[in-house]
Phi, psi and omega in degrees: 000136181238145174081177178218176181298329179290325182278343184232076183300334179294326176296320179294324176297318178297320177298314181300320180293320179292319179297320182296339179282350182259123179281134179251129181234153179228127179236121174253115191276337180208096184287351178269351178294132179296322179295319178294319179301315179296322179293316181293331182284339189275336179210168169269102190299321182296325178288318182294328178297314179293321179295322179297321177300314182295319180300315182292318178297321181297320181282319189258325191256327177301319177301327178293318178297321175302314185290323177299316182293323184273004177076040181286194183302119187296318182296316181295315182297317181297317181297313182295322180296318180297318180297316181296323183281348187277355183263113181264334177205152176230123179247122177264121176255127173245119187203165173287129177193165176285164177081200182247303183188163171204160180235141181211168173260156176301140185297336182261338184206106186289353176283352175254113186260152177231133172248125178248121180244135181282114174296330178298315180298314181295316181296329181277355174280146180304144188302325182289343180249358189301313182295315180294324178295318178297316179297319181293316178296317180296319178298314179302312181292327179295330175300318181296335177294318190256334192293149175279126183235026178062035182055042177086006184265347180289146176300142181302323179297323178291318180298313180291326179298320177297317180296320177296320181297317179295319177301317177297314182298329181279000179078027185241023179292137178287162184303326185286356174276349189289154178297137177269153180305133177085356180275103184250001184259303184225118180297138181269055175247059205278325197073203187256003187225159173296326176299321178295318179298317179296314181297319179294321178296318180293329180295336180272347182283147175292152180296151178290148180292000000 
């Protein structure tokens, strides 16, 4: 792969055009919920939704555009391009619920994606970390919107590992992922999966010659 988005402004223009074709929606299900109120106060959600799309595209899709331009592997480029083009809308739901977050497709049309984030989880995060946690969770879930997963055949650990890696790459890793003193074998920037630990460990390795 050669170049980067800074070196190839035309690739960034292509990215912007594809992103503009995707409608972004925001649904707040209960504005009187205290957990929702705390979540809404920590960031501008409509801005963060758009930023999350750009972060994921920069990590996952710009390299594909580079490879398409440079005549890379045809099969890989075509597959990734089809996945990116298949998303027509993304709806972010912020509501009280158990867990942290999940991503799904509309039951009638999988080209319309939904991200559900737990306001309870965000509200229960310390106030000084609340905004970063929301951005990190949103980035992780946004990967699931766009990533190629072999039409559901990829192992769940690999799928989650890619999402953790993008969150790390975007500078949104939570404190408990950080390396602990004296840990020289495997960085404890794990995310929730072995795939995440592997991806994070590989991110620290120097590139192959």
